[in-house]
C-alpha positions, 0 to 999 in steps of 0.5 A: 757685123763680125760673129763672135764665137766663145768656147771654154775648156781646161785644155790640159795636156793639149792634144789633137782633139783640143785642136779640132774642137777649137778649129771647128769653133773658129769656123762658126764665126769671124772671131774666136774667144776661148775661156781657159779654166782656172787651176782652182776651177779645174781642181773643184770640177775634176778633183785634181790640178791640171798638169800644165798651169793656167798661164801655160795653158793660156799661152798654148791656146792663145798661140793658135792662129784661129784664137783671137782672145783668151781669158781665165774662166774662174767659175762655171756659174759665170758663163752668162756673164762671160758670154755678155762680156765678150758679146758672143753670138755663138757658144760652142761646147763639146757634146758631152755637155749637150743640153746643159747650156741651152738656157743661153739660147736667149742671148746667143746660138748654142752649138754642141760639137762632137768630141774626137773619138778615143781621145781623152785628156784624163785617159792620156794622163792615166796612160802616162802615169802608168808607164 
């Protein structure tokens, strides 16, 4: 039976750190499903709209050969629903969220991956803004 891995992210100003986490998530199963944060969710979560629109970010992530399916993550509170809807066997999150999603261990394996050092979308946006 194929193992489905699910991960989430904004994936704004797509960079090598995003690519590495997606590739590492894909390696944990047979099928990778990615929830891309809605523009409105990003605004609530980070206090700013993404540089790239939700549809552009979904197109970028969906074009990666290791990604099998992409959907819009409308709300952080719907994580359990998304995991069940996509029949996820594994939830993968960055280690900056460590412990925050352990509650889903009753329905799937929860894995926290370390982030790529010294790469941050926020820092990249600030750097671009200051040039």
